[in-house]
PyMOL Python script that loads the backbone (N, CA, C, O; Angstrom):
from pymol import cmd

cmd.read_pdbstr("""\
ATOM      1  N   UNK A   1      82.239 125.497 -37.552  1.00  0.00           N
ATOM      2  CA  UNK A   1      82.065 124.509 -38.603  1.00  0.00           C
ATOM      3  C   UNK A   1      81.582 123.169 -38.066  1.00  0.00           C
ATOM      4  O   UNK A   1      81.307 122.247 -38.834  1.00  0.00           O
ATOM      5  N   UNK A   2      81.481 123.065 -36.748  1.00  0.00           N
ATOM      6  CA  UNK A   2      81.019 121.792 -36.195  1.00  0.00           C
ATOM      7  C   UNK A   2      79.554 121.536 -36.512  1.00  0.00           C
ATOM      8  O   UNK A   2      79.131 120.383 -36.601  1.00  0.00           O
ATOM      9  N   UNK A   3      78.777 122.599 -36.684  1.00  0.00           N
ATOM     10  CA  UNK A   3      77.352 122.408 -36.943  1.00  0.00           C
ATOM     11  C   UNK A   3      77.123 121.709 -38.277  1.00  0.00           C
ATOM     12  O   UNK A   3      76.112 121.028 -38.446  1.00  0.00           O
ATOM     13  N   UNK A   4      78.043 121.865 -39.229  1.00  0.00           N
ATOM     14  CA  UNK A   4      77.914 121.173 -40.516  1.00  0.00           C
ATOM     15  C   UNK A   4      78.034 119.671 -40.300  1.00  0.00           C
ATOM     16  O   UNK A   4      77.308 118.891 -40.916  1.00  0.00           O
ATOM     17  N   UNK A   5      78.948 119.267 -39.424  1.00  0.00           N
ATOM     18  CA  UNK A   5      79.094 117.839 -39.135  1.00  0.00           C
ATOM     19  C   UNK A   5      77.840 117.288 -38.466  1.00  0.00           C
ATOM     20  O   UNK A   5      77.415 116.172 -38.766  1.00  0.00           O
ATOM     21  N   UNK A   6      77.246 118.064 -37.562  1.00  0.00           N
ATOM     22  CA  UNK A   6      76.031 117.609 -36.892  1.00  0.00           C
ATOM     23  C   UNK A   6      74.852 117.518 -37.866  1.00  0.00           C
ATOM     24  O   UNK A   6      74.028 116.608 -37.770  1.00  0.00           O
ATOM     25  N   UNK A   7      74.780 118.457 -38.792  1.00  0.00           N
ATOM     26  CA  UNK A   7      73.720 118.411 -39.816  1.00  0.00           C
ATOM     27  C   UNK A   7      73.898 117.178 -40.693  1.00  0.00           C
ATOM     28  O   UNK A   7      72.924 116.489 -40.998  1.00  0.00           O
ATOM     29  N   UNK A   8      75.142 116.892 -41.102  1.00  0.00           N
ATOM     30  CA  UNK A   8      75.409 115.716 -41.926  1.00  0.00           C
ATOM     31  C   UNK A   8      75.079 114.434 -41.165  1.00  0.00           C
ATOM     32  O   UNK A   8      74.515 113.500 -41.736  1.00  0.00           O
ATOM     33  N   UNK A   9      75.427 114.387 -39.885  1.00  0.00           N
ATOM     34  CA  UNK A   9      75.117 113.215 -39.072  1.00  0.00           C
ATOM     35  C   UNK A   9      73.602 113.037 -38.944  1.00  0.00           C
ATOM     36  O   UNK A   9      73.105 111.914 -39.033  1.00  0.00           O
ATOM     37  N   UNK A  10      72.872 114.118 -38.738  1.00  0.00           N
ATOM     38  CA  UNK A  10      71.418 114.049 -38.648  1.00  0.00           C
ATOM     39  C   UNK A  10      70.794 113.558 -39.945  1.00  0.00           C
ATOM     40  O   UNK A  10      69.882 112.732 -39.925  1.00  0.00           O
ATOM     41  N   UNK A  11      71.284 114.065 -41.074  1.00  0.00           N
ATOM     42  CA  UNK A  11      70.766 113.625 -42.378  1.00  0.00           C
ATOM     43  C   UNK A  11      71.059 112.150 -42.595  1.00  0.00           C
ATOM     44  O   UNK A  11      70.223 111.432 -43.143  1.00  0.00           O
ATOM     45  N   UNK A  12      72.219 111.689 -42.180  1.00  0.00           N
ATOM     46  CA  UNK A  12      72.576 110.280 -42.332  1.00  0.00           C
ATOM     47  C   UNK A  12      71.653 109.396 -41.507  1.00  0.00           C
ATOM     48  O   UNK A  12      71.224 108.340 -41.972  1.00  0.00           O
ATOM     49  N   UNK A  13      71.347 109.819 -40.295  1.00  0.00           N
ATOM     50  CA  UNK A  13      70.458 109.029 -39.441  1.00  0.00           C
ATOM     51  C   UNK A  13      69.051 108.984 -40.031  1.00  0.00           C
ATOM     52  O   UNK A  13      68.402 107.938 -40.020  1.00  0.00           O
ATOM     53  N   UNK A  14      68.588 110.103 -40.537  1.00  0.00           N
ATOM     54  CA  UNK A  14      67.259 110.144 -41.165  1.00  0.00           C
ATOM     55  C   UNK A  14      67.235 109.243 -42.403  1.00  0.00           C
ATOM     56  O   UNK A  14      66.268 108.510 -42.611  1.00  0.00           O
ATOM     57  N   UNK A  15      68.283 109.288 -43.224  1.00  0.00           N
ATOM     58  CA  UNK A  15      68.343 108.446 -44.423  1.00  0.00           C
ATOM     59  C   UNK A  15      68.360 106.965 -44.042  1.00  0.00           C
ATOM     60  O   UNK A  15      67.703 106.154 -44.694  1.00  0.00           O
ATOM     61  N   UNK A  16      69.107 106.605 -42.993  1.00  0.00           N
ATOM     62  CA  UNK A  16      69.145 105.221 -42.534  1.00  0.00           C
ATOM     63  C   UNK A  16      67.764 104.777 -42.047  1.00  0.00           C
ATOM     64  O   UNK A  16      67.328 103.670 -42.362  1.00  0.00           O
ATOM     65  N   UNK A  17      67.082 105.617 -41.294  1.00  0.00           N
ATOM     66  CA  UNK A  17      65.738 105.279 -40.800  1.00  0.00           C
ATOM     67  C   UNK A  17      64.759 105.094 -41.953  1.00  0.00           C
ATOM     68  O   UNK A  17      63.963 104.155 -41.949  1.00  0.00           O
ATOM     69  N   UNK A  18      64.813 105.980 -42.931  1.00  0.00           N
ATOM     70  CA  UNK A  18      63.906 105.863 -44.079  1.00  0.00           C
ATOM     71  C   UNK A  18      64.190 104.608 -44.896  1.00  0.00           C
ATOM     72  O   UNK A  18      63.262 103.973 -45.395  1.00  0.00           O
ATOM     73  N   UNK A  19      65.458 104.246 -45.037  1.00  0.00           N
ATOM     74  CA  UNK A  19      65.784 103.038 -45.795  1.00  0.00           C
ATOM     75  C   UNK A  19      65.334 101.792 -45.042  1.00  0.00           C
ATOM     76  O   UNK A  19      64.906 100.822 -45.668  1.00  0.00           O
ATOM     77  N   UNK A  20      65.419 101.794 -43.718  1.00  0.00           N
ATOM     78  CA  UNK A  20      64.927 100.659 -42.937  1.00  0.00           C
ATOM     79  C   UNK A  20      63.410 100.528 -43.052  1.00  0.00           C
ATOM     80  O   UNK A  20      62.886  99.419 -43.157  1.00  0.00           O
ATOM     81  N   UNK A  21      62.710 101.654 -43.034  1.00  0.00           N
ATOM     82  CA  UNK A  21      61.253 101.628 -43.204  1.00  0.00           C
ATOM     83  C   UNK A  21      60.887 101.105 -44.588  1.00  0.00           C
ATOM     84  O   UNK A  21      59.961 100.305 -44.726  1.00  0.00           O
ATOM     85  N   UNK A  22      61.609 101.553 -45.614  1.00  0.00           N
ATOM     86  CA  UNK A  22      61.330 101.090 -46.980  1.00  0.00           C
ATOM     87  C   UNK A  22      61.604  99.593 -47.097  1.00  0.00           C
ATOM     88  O   UNK A  22      60.833  98.876 -47.735  1.00  0.00           O
ATOM     89  N   UNK A  23      62.681  99.113 -46.498  1.00  0.00           N
ATOM     90  CA  UNK A  23      62.982  97.683 -46.529  1.00  0.00           C
ATOM     91  C   UNK A  23      61.907  96.866 -45.834  1.00  0.00           C
ATOM     92  O   UNK A  23      61.545  95.787 -46.304  1.00  0.00           O
ATOM     93  N   UNK A  24      61.391  97.372 -44.715  1.00  0.00           N
ATOM     94  CA  UNK A  24      60.321  96.672 -44.013  1.00  0.00           C
ATOM     95  C   UNK A  24      59.053  96.615 -44.855  1.00  0.00           C
ATOM     96  O   UNK A  24      58.357  95.600 -44.863  1.00  0.00           O
ATOM     97  N   UNK A  25      58.754  97.692 -45.558  1.00  0.00           N
ATOM     98  CA  UNK A  25      57.562  97.706 -46.413  1.00  0.00           C
ATOM     99  C   UNK A  25      57.702  96.735 -47.580  1.00  0.00           C
ATOM    100  O   UNK A  25      56.740  96.056 -47.941  1.00  0.00           O
ATOM    101  N   UNK A  26      58.897  96.665 -48.176  1.00  0.00           N
ATOM    102  CA  UNK A  26      59.124  95.727 -49.277  1.00  0.00           C
ATOM    103  C   UNK A  26      58.995  94.297 -48.771  1.00  0.00           C
ATOM    104  O   UNK A  26      58.394  93.457 -49.440  1.00  0.00           O
ATOM    105  N   UNK A  27      59.552  94.009 -47.595  1.00  0.00           N
ATOM    106  CA  UNK A  27      59.424  92.673 -47.026  1.00  0.00           C
ATOM    107  C   UNK A  27      57.982  92.302 -46.751  1.00  0.00           C
ATOM    108  O   UNK A  27      57.579  91.163 -46.988  1.00  0.00           O
ATOM    109  N   UNK A  28      57.207  93.237 -46.259  1.00  0.00           N
ATOM    110  CA  UNK A  28      55.793  92.991 -45.996  1.00  0.00           C
ATOM    111  C   UNK A  28      55.046  92.713 -47.301  1.00  0.00           C
ATOM    112  O   UNK A  28      54.178  91.840 -47.346  1.00  0.00           O
ATOM    113  N   UNK A  29      55.379  93.450 -48.358  1.00  0.00           N
ATOM    114  CA  UNK A  29      54.738  93.236 -49.660  1.00  0.00           C
ATOM    115  C   UNK A  29      55.089  91.862 -50.213  1.00  0.00           C
ATOM    116  O   UNK A  29      54.221  91.163 -50.734  1.00  0.00           O
ATOM    117  N   UNK A  30      56.348  91.473 -50.104  1.00  0.00           N
ATOM    118  CA  UNK A  30      56.774  90.164 -50.612  1.00  0.00           C
ATOM    119  C   UNK A  30      56.064  89.046 -49.861  1.00  0.00           C
ATOM    120  O   UNK A  30      55.626  88.072 -50.472  1.00  0.00           O
ATOM    121  N   UNK A  31      55.946  89.175 -48.552  1.00  0.00           N
ATOM    122  CA  UNK A  31      55.256  88.145 -47.766  1.00  0.00           C
ATOM    123  C   UNK A  31      53.772  88.072 -48.097  1.00  0.00           C
ATOM    124  O   UNK A  31      53.198  86.984 -48.107  1.00  0.00           O
ATOM    125  N   UNK A  32      53.147  89.199 -48.365  1.00  0.00           N
ATOM    126  CA  UNK A  32      51.717  89.191 -48.651  1.00  0.00           C
ATOM    127  C   UNK A  32      51.413  88.660 -50.051  1.00  0.00           C
ATOM    128  O   UNK A  32      50.313  88.162 -50.288  1.00  0.00           O
ATOM    129  N   UNK A  33      52.358  88.756 -50.976  1.00  0.00           N
ATOM    130  CA  UNK A  33      52.131  88.266 -52.337  1.00  0.00           C
ATOM    131  C   UNK A  33      52.795  86.923 -52.595  1.00  0.00           C
ATOM    132  O   UNK A  33      52.892  86.493 -53.745  1.00  0.00           O
ATOM    133  N   UNK A  34      53.247  86.266 -51.560  1.00  0.00           N
ATOM    134  CA  UNK A  34      53.943  84.987 -51.729  1.00  0.00           C
ATOM    135  C   UNK A  34      53.017  83.925 -52.296  1.00  0.00           C
ATOM    136  O   UNK A  34      53.449  83.116 -53.118  1.00  0.00           O
ATOM    137  N   UNK A  35      51.749  83.902 -51.879  1.00  0.00           N
ATOM    138  CA  UNK A  35      50.811  82.863 -52.295  1.00  0.00           C
ATOM    139  C   UNK A  35      50.045  83.212 -53.566  1.00  0.00           C
ATOM    140  O   UNK A  35      49.142  82.472 -53.956  1.00  0.00           O
ATOM    141  N   UNK A  36      50.376  84.300 -54.209  1.00  0.00           N
ATOM    142  CA  UNK A  36      49.669  84.713 -55.420  1.00  0.00           C
ATOM    143  C   UNK A  36      50.118  83.852 -56.593  1.00  0.00           C
ATOM    144  O   UNK A  36      51.311  83.736 -56.873  1.00  0.00           O
ATOM    145  N   UNK A  37      49.141  83.246 -57.280  1.00  0.00           N
ATOM    146  CA  UNK A  37      49.472  82.445 -58.456  1.00  0.00           C
ATOM    147  C   UNK A  37      49.015  83.183 -59.721  1.00  0.00           C
ATOM    148  O   UNK A  37      48.443  84.270 -59.649  1.00  0.00           O
ATOM    149  N   UNK A  38      49.277  82.576 -60.861  1.00  0.00           N
ATOM    150  CA  UNK A  38      48.985  83.237 -62.133  1.00  0.00           C
ATOM    151  C   UNK A  38      47.497  83.389 -62.365  1.00  0.00           C
ATOM    152  O   UNK A  38      47.064  84.352 -62.998  1.00  0.00           O
ATOM    153  N   UNK A  39      46.703  82.448 -61.862  1.00  0.00           N
ATOM    154  CA  UNK A  39      45.252  82.549 -62.053  1.00  0.00           C
ATOM    155  C   UNK A  39      44.682  83.742 -61.286  1.00  0.00           C
ATOM    156  O   UNK A  39      43.824  84.463 -61.795  1.00  0.00           O
ATOM    157  N   UNK A  40      45.160  83.941 -60.076  1.00  0.00           N
ATOM    158  CA  UNK A  40      44.715  85.092 -59.292  1.00  0.00           C
ATOM    159  C   UNK A  40      45.119  86.395 -59.961  1.00  0.00           C
ATOM    160  O   UNK A  40      44.350  87.356 -59.998  1.00  0.00           O
ATOM    161  N   UNK A  41      46.337  86.415 -60.491  1.00  0.00           N
ATOM    162  CA  UNK A  41      46.808  87.599 -61.198  1.00  0.00           C
ATOM    163  C   UNK A  41      45.962  87.890 -62.431  1.00  0.00           C
ATOM    164  O   UNK A  41      45.650  89.046 -62.717  1.00  0.00           O
ATOM    165  N   UNK A  42      45.589  86.831 -63.166  1.00  0.00           N
ATOM    166  CA  UNK A  42      44.742  87.010 -64.348  1.00  0.00           C
ATOM    167  C   UNK A  42      43.360  87.533 -63.952  1.00  0.00           C
ATOM    168  O   UNK A  42      42.797  88.385 -64.638  1.00  0.00           O
ATOM    169  N   UNK A  43      42.818  87.024 -62.850  1.00  0.00           N
ATOM    170  CA  UNK A  43      41.508  87.510 -62.381  1.00  0.00           C
ATOM    171  C   UNK A  43      41.578  88.981 -61.978  1.00  0.00           C
ATOM    172  O   UNK A  43      40.681  89.764 -62.292  1.00  0.00           O
ATOM    173  N   UNK A  44      42.653  89.347 -61.278  1.00  0.00           N
ATOM    174  CA  UNK A  44      42.817  90.751 -60.897  1.00  0.00           C
ATOM    175  C   UNK A  44      42.942  91.647 -62.119  1.00  0.00           C
ATOM    176  O   UNK A  44      42.392  92.748 -62.147  1.00  0.00           O
ATOM    177  N   UNK A  45      43.663  91.178 -63.124  1.00  0.00           N
ATOM    178  CA  UNK A  45      43.819  91.966 -64.349  1.00  0.00           C
ATOM    179  C   UNK A  45      42.470  92.168 -65.038  1.00  0.00           C
ATOM    180  O   UNK A  45      42.170  93.262 -65.516  1.00  0.00           O
ATOM    181  N   UNK A  46      41.663  91.115 -65.087  1.00  0.00           N
ATOM    182  CA  UNK A  46      40.325  91.232 -65.677  1.00  0.00           C
ATOM    183  C   UNK A  46      39.439  92.181 -64.899  1.00  0.00           C
ATOM    184  O   UNK A  46      38.698  92.971 -65.484  1.00  0.00           O
ATOM    185  N   UNK A  47      39.514  92.104 -63.584  1.00  0.00           N
ATOM    186  CA  UNK A  47      38.714  93.011 -62.750  1.00  0.00           C
ATOM    187  C   UNK A  47      39.122  94.465 -62.958  1.00  0.00           C
ATOM    188  O   UNK A  47      38.269  95.350 -63.021  1.00  0.00           O
ATOM    189  N   UNK A  48      40.408  94.708 -63.065  1.00  0.00           N
ATOM    190  CA  UNK A  48      40.894  96.073 -63.290  1.00  0.00           C
ATOM    191  C   UNK A  48      40.429  96.582 -64.651  1.00  0.00           C
ATOM    192  O   UNK A  48      40.054  97.747 -64.783  1.00  0.00           O
ATOM    193  N   UNK A  49      40.451  95.717 -65.662  1.00  0.00           N
ATOM    194  CA  UNK A  49      39.986  96.128 -66.988  1.00  0.00           C
ATOM    195  C   UNK A  49      38.500  96.473 -66.956  1.00  0.00           C
ATOM    196  O   UNK A  49      38.075  97.443 -67.583  1.00  0.00           O
ATOM    197  N   UNK A  50      37.701  95.678 -66.224  1.00  0.00           N
ATOM    198  CA  UNK A  50      36.265  95.964 -66.122  1.00  0.00           C
ATOM    199  C   UNK A  50      36.026  97.287 -65.401  1.00  0.00           C
ATOM    200  O   UNK A  50      35.165  98.065 -65.813  1.00  0.00           O
ATOM    201  N   UNK A  51      36.770  97.549 -64.339  1.00  0.00           N
ATOM    202  CA  UNK A  51      36.634  98.829 -63.633  1.00  0.00           C
ATOM    203  C   UNK A  51      37.036  99.992 -64.526  1.00  0.00           C
ATOM    204  O   UNK A  51      36.416 101.055 -64.486  1.00  0.00           O
ATOM    205  N   UNK A  52      38.073  99.791 -65.331  1.00  0.00           N
ATOM    206  CA  UNK A  52      38.519 100.863 -66.232  1.00  0.00           C
ATOM    207  C   UNK A  52      37.433 101.181 -67.259  1.00  0.00           C
ATOM    208  O   UNK A  52      37.162 102.350 -67.533  1.00  0.00           O
ATOM    209  N   UNK A  53      36.814 100.146 -67.827  1.00  0.00           N
ATOM    210  CA  UNK A  53      35.734 100.384 -68.798  1.00  0.00           C
ATOM    211  C   UNK A  53      34.557 101.098 -68.149  1.00  0.00           C
ATOM    212  O   UNK A  53      33.955 101.983 -68.757  1.00  0.00           O
ATOM    213  N   UNK A  54      34.228 100.719 -66.923  1.00  0.00           N
ATOM    214  CA  UNK A  54      33.129 101.364 -66.219  1.00  0.00           C
ATOM    215  C   UNK A  54      33.422 102.835 -65.974  1.00  0.00           C
ATOM    216  O   UNK A  54      32.554 103.687 -66.165  1.00  0.00           O
ATOM    217  N   UNK A  55      34.654 103.135 -65.550  1.00  0.00           N
ATOM    218  CA  UNK A  55      35.038 104.537 -65.315  1.00  0.00           C
ATOM    219  C   UNK A  55      35.000 105.344 -66.609  1.00  0.00           C
ATOM    220  O   UNK A  55      34.548 106.489 -66.616  1.00  0.00           O
ATOM    221  N   UNK A  56      35.473 104.749 -67.703  1.00  0.00           N
ATOM    222  CA  UNK A  56      35.454 105.464 -68.977  1.00  0.00           C
ATOM    223  C   UNK A  56      34.027 105.731 -69.428  1.00  0.00           C
ATOM    224  O   UNK A  56      33.734 106.810 -69.943  1.00  0.00           O
ATOM    225  N   UNK A  57      33.134 104.760 -69.240  1.00  0.00           N
ATOM    226  CA  UNK A  57      31.733 104.952 -69.613  1.00  0.00           C
ATOM    227  C   UNK A  57      31.107 106.068 -68.792  1.00  0.00           C
ATOM    228  O   UNK A  57      30.394 106.919 -69.324  1.00  0.00           O
ATOM    229  N   UNK A  58      31.377 106.059 -67.491  1.00  0.00           N
ATOM    230  CA  UNK A  58      30.836 107.100 -66.630  1.00  0.00           C
ATOM    231  C   UNK A  58      31.379 108.468 -67.012  1.00  0.00           C
ATOM    232  O   UNK A  58      30.626 109.441 -67.056  1.00  0.00           O
ATOM    233  N   UNK A  59      32.678 108.557 -67.288  1.00  0.00           N
ATOM    234  CA  UNK A  59      33.267 109.828 -67.700  1.00  0.00           C
ATOM    235  C   UNK A  59      32.670 110.315 -69.010  1.00  0.00           C
ATOM    236  O   UNK A  59      32.427 111.510 -69.176  1.00  0.00           O
ATOM    237  N   UNK A  60      32.431 109.395 -69.948  1.00  0.00           N
ATOM    238  CA  UNK A  60      31.827 109.790 -71.225  1.00  0.00           C
ATOM    239  C   UNK A  60      30.410 110.318 -71.014  1.00  0.00           C
ATOM    240  O   UNK A  60      29.994 111.279 -71.661  1.00  0.00           O
ATOM    241  N   UNK A  61      29.673 109.680 -70.101  1.00  0.00           N
ATOM    242  CA  UNK A  61      28.315 110.168 -69.826  1.00  0.00           C
ATOM    243  C   UNK A  61      28.356 111.550 -69.198  1.00  0.00           C
ATOM    244  O   UNK A  61      27.584 112.434 -69.571  1.00  0.00           O
ATOM    245  N   UNK A  62      29.263 111.734 -68.239  1.00  0.00           N
ATOM    246  CA  UNK A  62      29.365 113.042 -67.593  1.00  0.00           C
ATOM    247  C   UNK A  62      29.813 114.116 -68.575  1.00  0.00           C
ATOM    248  O   UNK A  62      29.314 115.240 -68.533  1.00  0.00           O
ATOM    249  N   UNK A  63      30.746 113.782 -69.458  1.00  0.00           N
ATOM    250  CA  UNK A  63      31.191 114.758 -70.457  1.00  0.00           C
ATOM    251  C   UNK A  63      30.066 115.080 -71.427  1.00  0.00           C
ATOM    252  O   UNK A  63      29.943 116.218 -71.881  1.00  0.00           O
ATOM    253  N   UNK A  64      29.249 114.091 -71.746  1.00  0.00           N
ATOM    254  CA  UNK A  64      28.119 114.330 -72.639  1.00  0.00           C
ATOM    255  C   UNK A  64      27.082 115.231 -72.010  1.00  0.00           C
ATOM    256  O   UNK A  64      26.398 115.973 -72.714  1.00  0.00           O
ATOM    257  N   UNK A  65      26.953 115.178 -70.688  1.00  0.00           N
ATOM    258  CA  UNK A  65      25.992 116.040 -70.010  1.00  0.00           C
ATOM    259  C   UNK A  65      26.455 117.489 -70.013  1.00  0.00           C
ATOM    260  O   UNK A  65      25.627 118.400 -69.995  1.00  0.00           O
ATOM    261  N   UNK A  66      27.741 117.712 -70.035  1.00  0.00           N
ATOM    262  CA  UNK A  66      28.279 119.069 -69.987  1.00  0.00           C
ATOM    263  C   UNK A  66      28.329 119.722 -71.354  1.00  0.00           C
ATOM    264  O   UNK A  66      28.294 120.949 -71.448  1.00  0.00           O
ATOM    265  N   UNK A  67      28.410 118.936 -72.411  1.00  0.00           N
ATOM    266  CA  UNK A  67      28.528 119.498 -73.755  1.00  0.00           C
ATOM    267  C   UNK A  67      27.140 119.760 -74.333  1.00  0.00           C
ATOM    268  O   UNK A  67      26.236 118.934 -74.207  1.00  0.00           O
ATOM    269  N   UNK A  68      26.992 120.886 -74.948  1.00  0.00           N
ATOM    270  CA  UNK A  68      25.753 121.192 -75.660  1.00  0.00           C
ATOM    271  C   UNK A  68      25.987 120.927 -77.135  1.00  0.00           C
ATOM    272  O   UNK A  68      26.861 121.540 -77.749  1.00  0.00           O
ATOM    273  N   UNK A  69      25.209 120.012 -77.709  1.00  0.00           N
ATOM    274  CA  UNK A  69      25.400 119.708 -79.125  1.00  0.00           C
ATOM    275  C   UNK A  69      24.770 120.791 -80.006  1.00  0.00           C
ATOM    276  O   UNK A  69      25.184 120.978 -81.150  1.00  0.00           O
ATOM    277  N   UNK A  70      23.780 121.497 -79.479  1.00  0.00           N
ATOM    278  CA  UNK A  70      23.146 122.595 -80.216  1.00  0.00           C
ATOM    279  C   UNK A  70      23.541 123.896 -79.525  1.00  0.00           C
ATOM    280  O   UNK A  70      23.438 123.997 -78.302  1.00  0.00           O
ATOM    281  N   UNK A  71      23.984 124.875 -80.276  1.00  0.00           N
ATOM    282  CA  UNK A  71      24.366 126.142 -79.647  1.00  0.00           C
ATOM    283  C   UNK A  71      23.180 126.786 -78.927  1.00  0.00           C
ATOM    284  O   UNK A  71      22.028 126.616 -79.327  1.00  0.00           O
ATOM    285  N   UNK A  72      23.476 127.511 -77.881  1.00  0.00           N
ATOM    286  CA  UNK A  72      22.433 128.096 -77.043  1.00  0.00           C
ATOM    287  C   UNK A  72      21.612 129.127 -77.816  1.00  0.00           C
ATOM    288  O   UNK A  72      20.409 129.255 -77.592  1.00  0.00           O
ATOM    289  N   UNK A  73      22.249 129.855 -78.716  1.00  0.00           N
ATOM    290  CA  UNK A  73      21.505 130.850 -79.504  1.00  0.00           C
ATOM    291  C   UNK A  73      20.437 130.184 -80.358  1.00  0.00           C
ATOM    292  O   UNK A  73      19.335 130.713 -80.503  1.00  0.00           O
ATOM    293  N   UNK A  74      20.760 129.027 -80.925  1.00  0.00           N
ATOM    294  CA  UNK A  74      19.798 128.313 -81.764  1.00  0.00           C
ATOM    295  C   UNK A  74      18.607 127.846 -80.922  1.00  0.00           C
ATOM    296  O   UNK A  74      17.466 127.892 -81.382  1.00  0.00           O
ATOM    297  N   UNK A  75      18.863 127.409 -79.727  1.00  0.00           N
ATOM    298  CA  UNK A  75      17.777 126.970 -78.836  1.00  0.00           C
ATOM    299  C   UNK A  75      16.860 128.145 -78.504  1.00  0.00           C
ATOM    300  O   UNK A  75      15.639 127.994 -78.491  1.00  0.00           O
ATOM    301  N   UNK A  76      17.443 129.316 -78.236  1.00  0.00           N
ATOM    302  CA  UNK A  76      16.646 130.498 -77.915  1.00  0.00           C
ATOM    303  C   UNK A  76      15.791 130.910 -79.101  1.00  0.00           C
ATOM    304  O   UNK A  76      14.631 131.283 -78.930  1.00  0.00           O
ATOM    305  N   UNK A  77      16.356 130.848 -80.308  1.00  0.00           N
ATOM    306  CA  UNK A  77      15.588 131.197 -81.506  1.00  0.00           C
ATOM    307  C   UNK A  77      14.423 130.235 -81.697  1.00  0.00           C
ATOM    308  O   UNK A  77      13.327 130.666 -82.056  1.00  0.00           O
ATOM    309  N   UNK A  78      14.634 128.948 -81.467  1.00  0.00           N
ATOM    310  CA  UNK A  78      13.543 127.981 -81.602  1.00  0.00           C
ATOM    311  C   UNK A  78      12.457 128.239 -80.570  1.00  0.00           C
ATOM    312  O   UNK A  78      11.271 128.096 -80.867  1.00  0.00           O
ATOM    313  N   UNK A  79      12.850 128.618 -79.365  1.00  0.00           N
ATOM    314  CA  UNK A  79      11.844 128.921 -78.340  1.00  0.00           C
ATOM    315  C   UNK A  79      11.014 130.131 -78.747  1.00  0.00           C
ATOM    316  O   UNK A  79       9.797 130.137 -78.564  1.00  0.00           O
ATOM    317  N   UNK A  80      11.661 131.157 -79.297  1.00  0.00           N
ATOM    318  CA  UNK A  80      10.925 132.343 -79.725  1.00  0.00           C
ATOM    319  C   UNK A  80       9.982 132.014 -80.872  1.00  0.00           C
ATOM    320  O   UNK A  80       8.879 132.557 -80.930  1.00  0.00           O
ATOM    321  N   UNK A  81      10.384 131.145 -81.777  1.00  0.00           N
ATOM    322  CA  UNK A  81       9.519 130.754 -82.890  1.00  0.00           C
ATOM    323  C   UNK A  81       8.303 129.989 -82.388  1.00  0.00           C
ATOM    324  O   UNK A  81       7.200 130.172 -82.905  1.00  0.00           O
ATOM    325  N   UNK A  82       8.490 129.140 -81.394  1.00  0.00           N
ATOM    326  CA  UNK A  82       7.387 128.327 -80.884  1.00  0.00           C
ATOM    327  C   UNK A  82       6.424 129.152 -80.036  1.00  0.00           C
ATOM    328  O   UNK A  82       5.292 128.723 -79.813  1.00  0.00           O
ATOM    329  N   UNK A  83       6.838 130.316 -79.560  1.00  0.00           N
ATOM    330  CA  UNK A  83       5.934 131.147 -78.779  1.00  0.00           C
ATOM    331  C   UNK A  83       4.901 131.825 -79.676  1.00  0.00           C
ATOM    332  O   UNK A  83       3.818 132.187 -79.216  1.00  0.00           O
ATOM    333  N   UNK A  84       5.235 131.996 -80.954  1.00  0.00           N
ATOM    334  CA  UNK A  84       4.311 132.650 -81.878  1.00  0.00           C
ATOM    335  C   UNK A  84       3.239 131.705 -82.408  1.00  0.00           C
ATOM    336  O   UNK A  84       2.298 132.162 -83.056  1.00  0.00           O
ATOM    337  N   UNK A  85       3.348 130.427 -82.161  1.00  0.00           N
ATOM    338  CA  UNK A  85       2.388 129.451 -82.671  1.00  0.00           C
ATOM    339  C   UNK A  85       1.145 129.483 -81.793  1.00  0.00           C
ATOM    340  O   UNK A  85       1.243 129.484 -80.566  1.00  0.00           O
ATOM    341  N   UNK A  86      -0.024 129.508 -82.428  1.00  0.00           N
ATOM    342  CA  UNK A  86      -1.278 129.505 -81.696  1.00  0.00           C
ATOM    343  C   UNK A  86      -1.655 128.066 -81.342  1.00  0.00           C
ATOM    344  O   UNK A  86      -1.433 127.156 -82.141  1.00  0.00           O
ATOM    345  N   UNK A  87      -2.215 127.855 -80.167  1.00  0.00           N
ATOM    346  CA  UNK A  87      -2.614 126.489 -79.792  1.00  0.00           C
ATOM    347  C   UNK A  87      -3.801 126.047 -80.615  1.00  0.00           C
ATOM    348  O   UNK A  87      -4.640 126.857 -81.008  1.00  0.00           O
ATOM    349  N   UNK A  88      -3.862 124.769 -80.867  1.00  0.00           N
ATOM    350  CA  UNK A  88      -4.960 124.157 -81.637  1.00  0.00           C
ATOM    351  C   UNK A  88      -6.144 123.972 -80.702  1.00  0.00           C
ATOM    352  O   UNK A  88      -6.039 123.364 -79.637  1.00  0.00           O
ATOM    353  N   UNK A  89      -7.283 124.522 -81.138  1.00  0.00           N
ATOM    354  CA  UNK A  89      -8.494 124.377 -80.316  1.00  0.00           C
ATOM    355  C   UNK A  89      -9.313 123.230 -80.888  1.00  0.00           C
ATOM    356  O   UNK A  89      -9.585 123.171 -82.086  1.00  0.00           O
ATOM    357  N   UNK A  90      -9.685 122.347 -80.026  1.00  0.00           N
ATOM    358  CA  UNK A  90     -10.506 121.209 -80.471  1.00  0.00           C
ATOM    359  C   UNK A  90     -11.979 121.516 -80.174  1.00  0.00           C
ATOM    360  O   UNK A  90     -12.378 121.745 -79.032  1.00  0.00           O
ATOM    361  N   UNK A  91     -12.705 121.508 -81.173  1.00  0.00           N
ATOM    362  CA  UNK A  91     -14.125 121.804 -81.009  1.00  0.00           C
ATOM    363  C   UNK A  91     -14.959 120.571 -81.339  1.00  0.00           C
ATOM    364  O   UNK A  91     -14.492 119.636 -81.989  1.00  0.00           O
ATOM    365  N   UNK A  92     -16.157 120.595 -80.892  1.00  0.00           N
ATOM    366  CA  UNK A  92     -16.963 119.421 -81.138  1.00  0.00           C
ATOM    367  C   UNK A  92     -18.232 119.683 -81.696  1.00  0.00           C
ATOM    368  O   UNK A  92     -19.000 118.754 -81.945  1.00  0.00           O
TER     369      UNK A  92
END
""", "prot")
cmd.dss("prot")
cmd.show_as("cartoon", "prot")
cmd.util.cbc("prot")
cmd.orient("prot")
């Protein structure tokens, strides 16, 4: 039963290490955003909104390229109809 104690001790050490790493990351984030003011935040928000609109426009264009508004059978029928038309000869 001693191995259970060693497993628990190992898990505790891993949890302590992960919490120290997380605390260091939070401290680094707080230090990097210390000088951020409301104007900078507003500019970032506007930039994110512009990027979102651009992505949505691009996605709409790509989705429009994949969708066929006319069924394929109808297109084939129109092609067959146009093959029966004789070309206009211009004479002088």
